[in-house]
C-alpha positions in Angstrom: -21.0 10.0 14.0 -19.5 13.0 15.7 -16.5 12.6 18.0 -17.1 13.5 21.7 -15.1 16.5 22.8 -12.7 16.0 25.7 -13.8 17.5 29.0 -10.5 19.3 29.3 -7.1 19.1 27.6 -5.4 15.7 28.2 -2.2 16.0 30.2 0.3 13.5 31.4 0.1 14.5 35.0 -3.2 14.8 36.9 -3.6 17.3 39.7 -6.1 15.2 41.6 -4.9 12.3 43.8 -6.7 8.9 43.2 -6.6 6.0 45.6 -6.0 2.6 44.1 -9.3 0.8 43.9 -11.3 -1.4 41.5 -12.6 0.6 38.6 -16.2 -0.1 39.6 -15.7 1.7 42.9 -14.1 4.8 41.3 -16.2 8.0 41.9 -16.9 10.4 39.1 -13.6 12.1 38.3 -14.4 15.3 36.4 -11.0 15.3 34.7 -9.8 13.7 31.5 -9.4 9.9 31.7 -5.9 8.5 31.7 -7.1 5.3 30.1 -9.9 4.7 27.6 -11.0 1.1 27.3 -12.5 0.4 23.9 -14.9 -2.6 23.8 -16.4 -3.8 20.5 -19.6 -5.8 20.5 -21.6 -7.7 17.9 -24.2 -10.4 18.9 -22.1 -11.3 21.9 -24.7 -10.8 24.7 -23.9 -14.1 26.4 -20.3 -13.0 26.9 -20.5 -9.2 27.2 -21.1 -9.1 31.0 -17.9 -11.2 31.5 -15.9 -8.7 29.4 -17.3 -5.6 31.1 -16.9 -7.1 34.6 -13.3 -7.9 33.9 -12.7 -4.2 33.1 -14.6 -3.0 36.2 -12.4 -5.3 38.3 -9.2 -3.5 37.2 -7.3 -2.0 40.2 -6.2 1.5 39.2 -5.3 4.8 40.8 -6.1 6.9 37.8 -9.4 7.9 36.1 -10.7 5.7 33.2 -13.6 5.6 30.8 -15.2 2.6 29.0 -16.3 3.2 25.4 -18.5 0.4 24.1 -19.5 0.3 20.4 -22.2 -2.2 19.3 -22.5 -2.9 15.6 -26.3 -3.2 15.5 -26.6 -6.5 17.4 -29.8 -8.5 17.0 -29.5 -10.6 20.2 -30.4 -8.0 22.8 -26.8 -6.9 23.4 -27.8 -3.2 23.3 -30.4 -3.7 26.1 -27.7 -5.2 28.3 -25.3 -2.4 27.5 -27.9 0.2 28.5 -28.4 -1.6 31.8 -24.6 -1.3 32.5 -24.5 2.3 31.5 -27.4 3.0 33.9 -25.4 1.4 36.7 -22.1 3.2 35.8 -23.1 6.4 33.9 -19.8 8.2 34.8 -17.7 5.3 33.5 -19.5 3.8 30.5 -20.3 5.6 27.3 -22.2 3.8 24.5 -22.1 4.1 20.7 -25.0 2.0 19.5 -25.1 1.8 15.7 -28.6 1.7 14.3 -27.7 -0.3 11.2 -25.1 -2.5 9.7 -22.9 -0.7 7.2 -22.6 -2.1 3.7 -19.7 -2.2 1.3 -17.1 -2.3 4.0 -15.1 -4.8 6.0 -17.6 -6.0 8.7 -17.3 -3.9 11.9 -14.8 -1.4 10.5 -17.0 1.7 11.1 -17.7 0.4 14.6 -14.0 0.0 15.3 -13.0 3.4 13.9 -15.8 5.3 15.6 -15.1 3.7 18.9 -11.3 4.5 18.8 -12.0 8.0 17.6 -14.1 8.7 20.7 -11.5 7.5 23.2 -10.3 10.6 25.1 -7.7 9.0 27.4 -3.9 9.5 27.2 -3.8 5.8 26.6 -6.3 3.4 25.0 -6.8 -0.3 25.7 -8.8 -2.6 23.5 -11.1 -5.6 24.2 -13.5 -7.6 22.1 -16.9 -8.4 23.6 -16.2 -12.1 24.0 -12.7 -11.8 25.6 -11.7 -10.6 29.0 -9.0 -9.4 31.3 -7.8 -12.1 33.8 -5.3 -10.0 35.8 -6.7 -7.0 37.8 -3.4 -5.2 37.6 -3.1 -5.3 33.8 -3.9 -1.6 33.1 -1.9 -0.3 36.1 1.1 -2.3 35.1 1.0 -1.1 31.5 0.4 2.6 32.4 3.4 2.4 34.7 5.6 1.1 31.9 4.4 3.7 29.4 5.0 6.5 31.9 8.5 5.2 32.6 9.4 4.9 28.9 7.9 7.9 27.0 9.4 6.6 23.8 7.1 3.6 23.7 4.1 3.5 21.4 2.4 0.6 23.1 2.6 -2.2 25.6 1.4 -5.8 24.9 1.5 -9.1 26.8 0.8 -12.8 26.5 -2.7 -14.1 26.6 -4.3 -17.5 27.2 -6.6 -19.2 24.8 -9.9 -20.9 25.8 -12.6 -22.7 23.7 -16.3 -23.0 24.4 -17.6 -26.5 25.0 -19.2 -26.6 21.6 -16.3 -25.2 19.7 -13.8 -27.4 17.8 -10.2 -26.4 18.7 -8.2 -25.6 15.6 -4.9 -25.2 17.4 -3.0 -27.2 20.1 -1.4 -24.4 22.1 -3.2 -22.6 24.9 -1.1 -19.5 25.1 -0.4 -17.0 22.3 3.3 -17.2 22.9 3.3 -21.0 22.2 2.2 -20.5 18.6 5.8 -19.9 17.4 9.0 -21.9 17.6 11.1 -18.9 18.5 10.5 -17.9 22.2 9.2 -14.4 22.9 11.1 -12.6 25.6 10.0 -9.7 27.9 11.5 -6.5 26.7 11.4 -3.6 24.3 11.3 -4.3 20.5 11.1 -2.3 17.3 8.7 -2.1 14.3 11.3 -3.6 12.0 11.7 -6.7 14.3 7.9 -7.0 14.5 7.3 -7.1 10.7 10.2 -9.4 10.2 8.7 -12.0 12.5 6.3 -14.7 11.1 3.2 -13.0 12.5 1.9 -10.8 15.3 2.4 -13.0 18.4 -0.1 -11.4 20.9 -3.8 -10.7 20.9 -5.5 -7.4 20.6 -6.8 -7.8 24.2 -3.3 -7.3 25.4 -2.7 -3.8 23.9 -2.4 -0.4 25.6 -1.2 2.4 23.4 -0.7 6.2 23.3 -4.0 7.4 21.9 -2.5 10.3 19.9 -0.2 8.0 17.9 -3.1 6.2 16.2 -4.8 9.2 14.7 -5.5 10.0 12.0 -6.1 6.6 10.5 -4.5 6.1 7.1 -6.8 5.8 4.2 -5.8 2.2 3.5 -7.0 1.1 7.0 -10.6 0.7 5.8 -9.5 -1.9 3.3 -7.5 -4.1 5.7 -9.1 -7.4 6.9 -7.2 -7.7 10.2 -7.7 -4.3 11.8 -5.9 -5.5 15.0 -2.7 -6.3 13.1 -2.8 -3.1 11.1 -3.2 -1.1 14.3 -0.1 -2.7 15.8 1.9 -2.1 12.6 0.8 1.6 12.5 1.7 2.2 16.1 5.1 0.5 16.1 6.1 2.6 13.0 5.7 5.5 15.4 7.7 4.1 18.3 9.1 0.9 19.9 6.8 -1.4 21.9 7.2 -3.3 25.2 6.2 -7.0 25.4 5.5 -8.7 28.8 5.3 -12.5 29.0 2.8 -12.3 31.8 -0.7 -13.6 30.9 -3.2 -10.9 31.6 -6.1 -11.5 29.2 -8.0 -14.4 27.6 -8.8 -15.0 24.0 -12.2 -16.8 23.7 -13.2 -19.0 20.8 -17.0 -19.7 20.7 -18.7 -22.0 18.2 -19.8 -18.9 16.2 -16.3 -17.3 16.1 -15.4 -16.0 12.7 -12.0 -17.7 12.8 -13.7 -21.1 13.2 -16.3 -20.5 10.5 -16.1 -21.9 7.0 -16.0 -18.4 5.6 -12.5 -17.9 7.1 -11.0 -20.4 4.7 -13.2 -19.5 1.6 -11.5 -18.6 -1.6 -12.9 -15.1 -1.6 -11.7 -14.4 1.9 -8.3 -15.9 1.2 -8.0 -13.4 -1.8 -8.8 -10.5 0.5 -6.0 -11.6 2.9 -3.7 -11.7 -0.1 -4.8 -8.2 -1.1 -4.2 -7.1 2.5 -0.5 -8.3 2.3 -0.2 -6.3 -0.9 -1.4 -3.2 0.9 1.2 -3.7 3.7 3.8 -4.1 1.0 2.9 -0.7 -0.5 2.7 1.2 2.8 5.1 -0.6 5.2 8.5 -0.7 3.5 10.2 -2.7 6.3 7.9 -5.7 5.6 9.3 -6.2 2.2 12.7 -7.0 3.7 11.3 -10.2 5.2 11.3 -13.5 3.3 8.5 -14.6 5.6 6.3 -12.0 3.9 6.6 -13.9 0.6 6.1 -17.2 2.4 2.9 -15.9 4.0 1.6 -14.8 0.7 2.7 -18.1 -0.9 0.8 -20.2 1.7 -2.3 -18.1 1.1 -2.0 -18.8 -2.6 -1.6 -22.4 -1.8 -4.8 -22.4 0.3 -6.5 -20.6 -2.5 -5.4 -23.2 -5.1 -6.7 -26.0 -2.9 -10.1 -24.4 -2.7 -10.2 -23.8 -6.4 -9.2 -27.4 -7.2 -11.9 -28.6 -4.9 -14.4 -26.4 -6.8 -13.1 -28.0 -10.0 -11.8 -24.6 -11.1 -8.6 -26.1 -12.5 -7.3 -23.3 -14.6 -7.4 -20.7 -11.8 -6.2 -23.3 -9.4 -3.2 -24.0 -11.5 -2.4 -20.2 -11.7 -2.7 -19.9 -7.9 -0.5 -23.0 -7.4 2.2 -21.5 -9.7 2.1 -18.2 -7.7 2.4 -20.3 -4.4 5.4 -22.2 -5.7 7.1 -19.0 -6.9 6.7 -17.3 -3.5 7.6 -20.5 -1.5 10.6 -21.4 -3.7 13.1 -20.9 -0.8 11.1 -23.3 1.3 10.4 -25.9 -1.4 12.3 -28.8 -0.1 11.3 -32.2 -1.4 9.7 -33.0 2.0 7.8 -29.7 2.0 6.5 -30.4 -1.5 5.4 -33.9 -0.6 3.7 -33.0 2.7 2.1 -29.7 2.0 1.5 -29.4 -1.8 1.5 -32.7 -3.6 -1.3 -34.4 -1.7 -3.6 -31.4 -2.0 -3.5 -31.2 -5.8 -2.6 -34.7 -7.0 -6.2 -36.0 -7.2 -7.5 -32.8 -8.7 -4.9 -32.9 -11.5 -6.0 -36.5 -12.1 -9.5 -35.3 -12.4 -8.4 -32.5 -14.7 -6.5 -34.9 -17.0 -9.4 -37.4 -17.0 -11.9 -34.7 -17.7 -9.8 -33.3 -20.6 -9.6 -36.8 -22.2 -13.3 -37.4 -21.8 -14.2 -34.0 -23.2 -11.9 -34.6 -26.2 -13.4 -38.0 -26.8 -16.9 -36.6 -26.7 -16.0 -33.9 -29.2 -14.6 -36.5 -31.6 -17.7 -38.6 -31.3 -20.0 -35.7 -31.8 -21.5 -36.0 -28.3 
């Protein structure tokens, strides 16, 4: 799909004066947008209006555009999006994919196409089932980026909410509460980011300099977690600013991919392991972190559990050995007893029992 051409060259300063108002009341601007908001949609019709309305409620004094990419939804999402575009034709631009793309990470073409069509000096991102909960989010972040031209992006804390029919898989209700080490407001570097145990904010919090993300590296199409990859790419090209203010909401519905059984399937776990290997090849700083080996070790441990449960004892044993090797600096007796031993003990018993039975049957000619 061809990229839309900018209406005019993007500049840091705009000659026209804008009055701070909610985005929905902003008149047609006729100049390049300062911020592009990229919204991704796939079968999220029941949540889409909430996401779009939260963007329209943003109080800004600069021109914006909203780029919404729908990955061939089958639930009527595209009809709803056309209704919104008819109401705000000067703000909302749609990229409606006519089919699902095979042989790729689901949604990757939708993501790349959407981001490639963002014309603003800055780009913000939002999934179709999440929303902004602070109407000053965009204005605050643009102000920070303008004050610090060295920054590649701004991020902030987000709250977490679950649908009534979703089973919570975590206890915390803020992203910042997921880690023992507190996250402080301030400027940080790429090296500090990759040395941390994980990315500690949600993609709905990001606002970045559009030009820094392009072109996408070739390996981006093979990554499972595009959100994390985008943050790693950007912070390689400049420091970032973290704000502990909650300004967006991460929503977990019952059909959310993270809560599905596929998220923990052996095949998907292997893809996550392959993803870490890609990072190791292309992001040298990540190899300095012992947490990188630990993350890979726990993925191999999860994989071995699934393989043992499937009675794939040989491959399960290989995965377990890889897990122990990578977790060797964390293999205290308590860690082994609580995290590893219970998961494999009964399967090894089954393996030993099955081996004796098979040998007995061979001896008896059965």
